ZAMARGU-4260 file (C-alpha; in steps of 0.2 Angstrom, whole numbers, plus 5000, padded with zeros to 4 digits):
<rodrens>
0) 5305/5015/5103 | 5288/5019/5096 | 5270/5022/5101 | 5254/5014/5095 | 5241/5025/5102
5) 5233/5039/5091 | 5238/5056/5098 | 5231/5072/5092 | 5242/5085/5083 | 5254/5097/5091
10) 5249/5113/5083 | 5242/5120/5098 | 5259/5119/5108 | 5262/5138/5104 | 5275/5134/5091
15) 5274/5141/5073 | 5270/5128/5058 | 5288/5129/5053 | 5297/5128/5070 | 5286/5113/5074
20) 5291/5105/5058 | 5309/5108/5061 | 5307/5099/5078 | 5298/5085/5070 | 5312/5083/5057
25) 5326/5083/5070 | 5317/5071/5080 | 5314/5060/5065 | 5333/5060/5063 | 5335/5050/5078
30) 5328/5035/5070 | 5340/5036/5055 | 5359/5029/5055 | 5366/5042/5065 | 5382/5039/5077
35) 5372/5038/5093 | 5362/5025/5102 | 5347/5036/5106 | 5337/5028/5092 | 5340/5011/5100
40) 5330/5012/5116 | 5311/5014/5119 | 5314/5025/5135 | 5325/5038/5125 | 5312/5040/5112
45) 5298/5043/5125 | 5309/5056/5134 | 5312/5065/5117 | 5293/5065/5112 | 5289/5073/5129
50) 5304/5086/5127 | 5298/5091/5110 | 5280/5090/5113 | 5279/5079/5096 | 5265/5066/5093
55) 5272/5048/5094 | 5272/5038/5078 | 5257/5026/5079 | 5257/5008/5073 | 5245/4994/5075
60) 5249/4980/5087 | 5236/4966/5088 | 5248/4957/5100 | 5244/4969/5114 | 5226/4966/5114
65) 5229/4947/5115 | 5240/4949/5129 | 5229/4961/5139 | 5214/4949/5137 | 5225/4934/5143
70) 5231/4943/5159 | 5214/4949/5163 | 5206/4932/5159 | 5201/4919/5172 | 5214/4906/5165
75) 5229/4918/5162 | 5245/4910/5159 | 5262/4918/5158 | 5270/4924/5142 | 5287/4927/5133
80) 5290/4940/5120 | 5305/4936/5110 | 5314/4942/5094 | 5329/4951/5088 | 5336/4968/5094
85) 5324/4981/5088 | 5308/4971/5086 | 5298/4981/5099 | 5299/4969/5114 | 5300/4983/5127
90) 5285/4993/5118 | 5274/4978/5120 | 5278/4977/5139 | 5275/4995/5141 | 5258/4995/5132
95) 5252/4979/5142 | 5258/4989/5158 | 5248/5004/5154 | 5232/4995/5146 | 5231/4984/5163
100) 5231/5001/5173 | 5249/5003/5176 | 5256/5021/5179 | 5266/5027/5164 | 5278/5038/5176
105) 5282/5022/5186 | 5286/5013/5171 | 5297/5026/5164 | 5306/5027/5180 | 5318/5015/5174
110) 5316/4999/5184 | 5318/4983/5174 | 5306/4973/5183 | 5288/4980/5187 | 5274/4971/5197
115) 5255/4975/5195 | 5240/4968/5203 | 5228/4962/5191 | 5212/4955/5198 | 5217/4942/5211
120) 5234/4939/5203 | 5250/4948/5203 | 5258/4951/5185 | 5278/4952/5185 | 5283/4961/5169
125) 5302/4960/5165 | 5307/4973/5151 | 5322/4964/5145 | 5329/4948/5154 | 5346/4951/5146
130) 5348/4968/5156 | 5347/4959/5173 | 5362/4955/5182 | 5365/4936/5184 | 5358/4934/5201
135) 5343/4944/5197 | 5339/4934/5181 | 5342/4918/5190 | 5330/4923/5203 | 5317/4928/5191
140) 5319/4912/5181 | 5317/4900/5196 | 5302/4909/5202 | 5295/4910/5184 | 5298/4890/5182
145) 5290/4886/5199 | 5274/4897/5195 | 5271/4891/5177 | 5272/4873/5184 | 5260/4877/5197
150) 5241/4878/5191 | 5237/4886/5208 | 5250/4900/5207 | 5244/4918/5210 | 5258/4926/5200
155) 5259/4927/5181 | 5274/4934/5171 | 5277/4944/5155 | 5296/4941/5150 | 5305/4949/5136
160) 5321/4943/5129 | 5332/4941/5113 | 5332/4923/5107 | 5350/4918/5112 | 5349/4928/5129
165) 5332/4919/5133 | 5340/4901/5131 | 5356/4907/5139 | 5347/4913/5155 | 5336/4897/5156
170) 5351/4886/5155 | 5362/4896/5167 | 5348/4897/5181 | 5350/4885/5196 | 5345/4868/5190
175) 5328/4860/5196 | 5315/4849/5189 | 5304/4865/5185 | 5318/4874/5176 | 5322/4859/5166
180) 5304/4857/5160 | 5302/4876/5156 | 5318/4875/5146 | 5313/4861/5135 | 5296/4869/5133
185) 5304/4886/5127 | 5316/4876/5115 | 5301/4867/5107 | 5290/4883/5106 | 5304/4893/5097
190) 5306/4880/5085 | 5289/4873/5082 | 5278/4885/5090 | 5269/4870/5100 | 5270/4867/5119
195) 5274/4848/5122 | 5271/4849/5141 | 5252/4852/5146 | 5258/4855/5164 | 5268/4870/5160
200) 5257/4885/5157 | 5267/4897/5146 | 5265/4904/5129 | 5277/4912/5117 | 5277/4925/5103
205) 5292/4928/5092 | 5291/4946/5084 | 5305/4941/5072 | 5292/4930/5063 | 5281/4945/5059
210) 5279/4950/5041 | 5291/4964/5038 | 5285/4969/5022 | 5268/4973/5030 | 5275/4982/5044
215) 5286/4993/5032 | 5270/4999/5024 | 5262/5003/5040 | 5278/5013/5046 | 5278/5022/5029
220) 5260/5027/5031 | 5262/5033/5049 | 5278/5043/5046 | 5272/5051/5030 | 5255/5056/5037
225) 5262/5062/5054 | 5255/5078/5060 | 5273/5084/5061 | 5273/5088/5043 | 5259/5101/5043
230) 5271/5116/5043 | 5278/5111/5026 | 5265/5119/5016 | 5270/5136/5023 | 5289/5134/5023
235) 5299/5146/5013 | 5309/5131/5005 | 5293/5127/4995 | 5289/5144/4990 | 5288/5148/4971
240) 5298/5137/4961 | 5308/5130/4976 | 5308/5112/4980 | 5313/5105/4997 | 5321/5089/4995
245) 5313/5083/5012 | 5296/5088/5006 | 5299/5079/4989 | 5306/5063/4996 | 5291/5063/5009
250) 5278/5065/4994 | 5287/5051/4984 | 5287/5040/4998 | 5268/5044/5001 | 5265/5038/4984
255) 5248/5036/4975 | 5240/5023/4986 | 5245/5004/4990 | 5247/5000/4972 | 5260/5013/4969
260) 5275/5005/4960 | 5288/5013/4973 | 5280/5006/4989 | 5276/4988/4981 | 5295/4987/4976
265) 5301/4992/4993 | 5291/4979/5001 | 5296/4966/4987 | 5315/4968/4991 | 5310/4967/5010
270) 5300/4951/5007 | 5314/4943/4996 | 5327/4948/5009 | 5317/4939/5023 | 5314/4924/5012
275) 5333/4923/5011 | 5334/4923/5030 | 5337/4941/5032 | 5325/4948/5046 | 5321/4967/5046
280) 5317/4972/5064 | 5305/4987/5067 | 5320/4997/5071 | 5329/4995/5055 | 5312/4998/5045
285) 5310/5015/5054 | 5329/5018/5050 | 5325/5015/5032 | 5310/5026/5031 | 5320/5041/5040
290) 5335/5038/5029 | 5325/5038/5013 | 5317/5055/5017 | 5331/5064/5024 | 5346/5058/5016
295) 5359/5069/5008 | 5377/5066/5007 | 5382/5084/5011 | 5371/5085/5027 | 5377/5082/5045
300) 5378/5063/5047 | 5371/5062/5030 | 5354/5066/5036 | 5346/5083/5032 | 5338/5095/5045
305) 5327/5109/5040 | 5340/5122/5043 | 5352/5113/5031 | 5340/5113/5016 | 5342/5131/5009
310) 5361/5129/5008 | 5359/5111/4999 | 5346/5118/4986 | 5358/5134/4983 | 5372/5123/4980
315) 5363/5115/4966 | 5365/5097/4973 | 5347/5094/4978 | 5347/5080/4967 | 5359/5070/4977
320) 5345/5068/4990 | 5336/5057/4979 | 5326/5044/4988 | 5330/5031/4976 | 5348/5033/4981
325) 5345/5034/5000 | 5336/5017/5001 | 5353/5009/4999 | 5362/5021/5010 | 5372/5030/4997
330) 5370/5046/5006 | 5382/5039/5019 | 5400/5036/5018 | 5404/5019/5009 | 5412/5013/5025
335) 5397/5018/5036 | 5385/5010/5024 | 5394/4994/5023 | 5394/4992/5042 | 5375/4996/5043
340) 5366/4980/5043 | 5350/4987/5035 | 5360/4993/5020 | 5370/4977/5019 | 5354/4967/5016
345) 5347/4979/5003 | 5364/4981/4993 | 5365/4962/4991 | 5351/4966/4976 | 5365/4975/4967
350) 5352/4988/4961 | 5362/5002/4952 | 5376/4990/4947 | 5366/4977/4938 | 5358/4982/4922
355) 5352/4976/4904 | 5357/4983/4887 | 5340/4988/4884 | 5339/4999/4900 | 5357/5007/4897
360) 5352/5011/4879 | 5337/5020/4885 | 5347/5029/4898 | 5362/5034/4888 | 5354/5035/4870
365) 5337/5039/4873 | 5338/5058/4870 | 5344/5056/4852 | 5336/5038/4847 | 5319/5038/4840
370) 5316/5020/4846 | 5317/5025/4864 | 5311/5043/4862 | 5293/5041/4869 | 5300/5030/4884
375) 5314/5042/4887 | 5302/5056/4889 | 5290/5046/4900 | 5304/5038/4911 | 5317/5051/4911
380) 5312/5069/4905 | 5295/5068/4915 | 5306/5069/4931 | 5316/5085/4931 | 5320/5083/4950
385) 5329/5066/4951 | 5328/5061/4932 | 5333/5073/4919 | 5342/5084/4930 | 5355/5098/4924
390) 5369/5088/4931 | 5363/5071/4923 | 5360/5079/4906 | 5376/5088/4906 | 5386/5072/4911
395) 5376/5062/4898 | 5381/5074/4884 | 5400/5074/4890 | 5400/5055/4889 | 5392/5054/4872
400) 5403/5067/4864 | 5418/5059/4871 | 5429/5074/4870 | 5448/5070/4875 | 5453/5075/4893
405) 5434/5074/4899 | 5431/5063/4914 | 5417/5050/4911 | 5416/5044/4928 | 5404/5057/4933
410) 5391/5050/4921 | 5394/5032/4926 | 5389/5038/4944 | 5374/5046/4938 | 5370/5031/4927
415) 5370/5021/4943 | 5357/5032/4952 | 5346/5032/4936 | 5345/5013/4936 | 5340/5014/4955
420) 5327/5026/4951 | 5320/5016/4937 | 5318/5001/4947 | 5307/5009/4960 | 5297/5020/4947
425) 5295/5010/4931 | 5276/5008/4927 | 5270/4990/4927 | 5266/4990/4908 | 5285/4993/4904
430) 5292/4982/4918 | 5291/4967/4907 | 5298/4976/4891 | 5313/4982/4901 | 5315/4966/4911
435) 5314/4975/4927 | 5322/4962/4938 | 5337/4962/4927 | 5341/4979/4937 | 5344/4966/4952
440) 5355/4950/4954 | 5339/4941/4956 | 5333/4940/4938 | 5320/4927/4943 | 5314/4937/4958
445) 5298/4943/4949 | 5293/4925/4945 | 5297/4919/4963 | 5285/4933/4970 | 5271/4928/4958
450) 5274/4909/4963 | 5274/4914/4982 | 5257/4924/4980 | 5248/4910/4970 | 5254/4897/4982
455) 5247/4907/4997 | 5231/4909/4988 | 5230/4891/4983 | 5230/4895/4965 | 5239/4885/4950
460) 5257/4889/4950 | 5263/4896/4933 | 5268/4881/4922 | 5284/4892/4917 | 5290/4890/4935
465) 5288/4872/4937 | 5297/4869/4921 | 5311/4880/4925 | 5313/4871/4942 | 5313/4853/4935
470) 5325/4858/4920 | 5336/4866/4933 | 5336/4850/4944 | 5338/4839/4930 | 5355/4847/4925
475) 5360/4848/4943 | 5356/4829/4946 | 5364/4824/4929 | 5378/4836/4926 | 5372/4837/4908
480) 5363/4851/4899 | 5347/4840/4899 | 5330/4848/4892 | 5318/4837/4901 | 5304/4846/4910
485) 5290/4834/4911 | 5300/4822/4920 | 5313/4822/4933 | 5329/4813/4928 | 5335/4806/4944
490) 5354/4800/4940 | 5368/4793/4950 | 5387/4791/4948 | 5385/4774/4956 | 5387/4779/4974
495) 5379/4792/4985 | 5394/4803/4983 | 5391/4821/4978 | 5397/4818/4961 | 5396/4834/4948
500) 5391/4822/4934 | 5380/4806/4935 | 5379/4796/4920 | 5369/4782/4927 | 5349/4784/4927
505) 5341/4778/4943 | 5323/4784/4939 | 5312/4795/4928 | 5300/4803/4939 | 5284/4810/4931
510) 5281/4828/4934 | 5262/4828/4930 | 5253/4816/4942 | 5254/4798/4936 | 5255/4781/4944
515) 5257/4789/4961 | 5272/4800/4955 | 5271/4819/4955 | 5283/4834/4955 | 5275/4850/4961
520) 5278/4866/4970 | 5268/4868/4986 | 5268/4878/5002 | 5281/4875/5014 | 5270/4879/5029
525) 5280/4895/5034 | 5274/4907/5021 | 5285/4901/5007 | 5285/4887/4995 | 5296/4871/4991
530) 5297/4858/4977 | 5289/4842/4981 | 5293/4825/4973 | 5280/4811/4977 | 5286/4794/4973
535) 5272/4782/4979 | 5253/4783/4979 | 5244/4787/4995 | 5247/4798/5009 | 5255/4786/5021
540) 5273/4791/5014 | 5276/4809/5014 | 5284/4817/4998 | 5302/4823/4998 | 5303/4841/4998
545) 5316/4856/4997 | 5311/4873/5003 | 5315/4886/4988 | 5322/4902/4995 | 5324/4916/4982
550) 5343/4912/4981 | 5339/4894/4977 | 5325/4898/4965 | 5337/4910/4956 | 5351/4896/4956
555) 5339/4885/4948 | 5334/4898/4935 | 5351/4902/4931 | 5356/4883/4929 | 5341/4880/4919
560) 5347/4893/4906 | 5365/4886/4906 | 5375/4893/4920 | 5387/4881/4928 | 5380/4876/4946
565) 5396/4877/4956 | 5402/4893/4948 | 5386/4902/4952 | 5383/4895/4970 | 5394/4881/4978
570) 5382/4881/4993 | 5366/4880/4983 | 5374/4865/4972 | 5378/4856/4988 | 5360/4857/4995
575) 5353/4851/4979 | 5364/4837/4978 | 5359/4832/4996 | 5341/4834/4990 | 5346/4821/4976
580) 5353/4810/4989 | 5337/4810/4999 | 5328/4805/4982 | 5340/4791/4978 | 5337/4784/4996
585) 5318/4784/4993 | 5318/4776/4976 | 5329/4762/4983 | 5316/4760/4998 | 5302/4760/4984
590) 5311/4746/4975 | 5314/4736/4990 | 5296/4737/4995 | 5291/4732/4977 | 5303/4717/4978
595) 5313/4723/4963 | 5330/4716/4962 | 5344/4724/4951 | 5352/4707/4947 | 5340/4696/4938
600) 5346/4679/4932 | 5365/4684/4933 | 5362/4699/4923 | 5364/4717/4929 | 5355/4730/4919
605) 5363/4747/4918 | 5355/4762/4911 | 5367/4775/4904 | 5361/4793/4901 | 5363/4800/4882
610) 5356/4817/4877 | 5345/4815/4861 | 5347/4827/4847 | 5333/4839/4855 | 5343/4839/4872
615) 5332/4827/4881 | 5340/4814/4892 | 5336/4797/4887 | 5342/4779/4894 | 5354/4768/4885
620) 5353/4750/4892 | 5369/4740/4895 | 5368/4722/4901 | 5382/4716/4913 | 5383/4698/4916
625) 5387/4693/4933
</rodrens>
């Protein structure tokens, strides 16, 4: 699908600069969401590169070096590469093959299983286990299991397979003790990354765990700096006052360095989406970049070629190629965008549909309101290509004048595009003023990213975040608008049922470290963070933790400011009530260990929760005689 080796430019291939750029743009379209499967397979891309004499897109791949060193070493072990479709499994196999001396022509011949002599051993490479017939995969699995269980085996393996197909092939293979042991090892490697059986010599790398946000930046860098763009400087579409939308989108995506707000906010969306469990394979990231640069609703398949640019510019609709719309697939038919997994993930943020009064006041009234004049000039007028375009200014004027018989819907569509543009271009110094993340459904996403960065760097977590999480938990645990944020109010309805309102106080747990108790935000060990509740002193009893995804964090933030839990997210509400049940069990265990008895001399002390005048939950004791 892509190549990682640096290859020199193609200007010496006899093509003019413009024709070579046109070929490059046509090739780049293959990575976009077009109605063909050519952009899905490594072999198809390799043939297209050779046919058009185009330098491949180059990306770093440290995994290849490690695999090559393993297979060349004295104690080589077999290896499995897994992940989702489009993660680059076939590429890794090909690069290992060529780096170990394999012939590229033999590889491209199409055989799914290749063998190569490496020193005194034979290396068997399976490009994709799922593409083998059932009898072929069974034969491979049996041989693989036999050899990885034999320290003296002269054959090592490199297998590539999707997650589900890998386990399915292992479980459908003819049963044997070795196959059963290998299956158990692979299942454990997929979950924990640890091999529980020292007698099985196999390693596993899951490409779906690679940080997609970092890969996105590398893909953007490689695509925007590719040699194929060299002809743009002499293209007639960029002569005089002309502006080619492809050239303009590529320029904006190139940005002004790694701190460019556009790039950082793209990666922020990808990171947040992945934290919510939505993985972005490399194939989808390539499609995102291609669509961002080439997208236009009037182009064939929604993706421009160089030949279509003059007609688009002449029609006066070049602004519809806005890269800020293309990121969300708005260059495609709505039905197509909805069916494309990449855009479904990004459109979950609601950018364009979500807004704030301040942002809309700027966009609607900024041209005439002195209070917004400076910011309007900086944020809208300064961008005549996708900001203050003739179509936007005209629609704005019609909307404000409100003449009878005029259609205001055109301006509402233009307003959506401007909100999208502002999200990606607003300078950091104005982001807080205009509450940047209010342009998304995740209003607390900025705080979430700040907490994640500080936890990763082992820095102090912002007090604002801890207070928000504790206040949100207290309101969920009690079902009341409790304001407590320096103590966790653990309440119950008298049972472990997931009651929405819990009037009985079980424990007040100190948030600052005190008497062995503490509520904090710590790393979850997987790149994210969790809320940790420690109930006893010492390390022999671990704290009770709950991983905080962006959705759960947003849920707690919304609840902390007064939203009803079940109306915002029933799933999150149930998850947090289950977390409360775990805490209740731990406090009961603590009382049992301490020898506390709820009934003392025939009296049962109940503590009901009341809200004081300042909104804090306080205990009201009631004695029940038994």
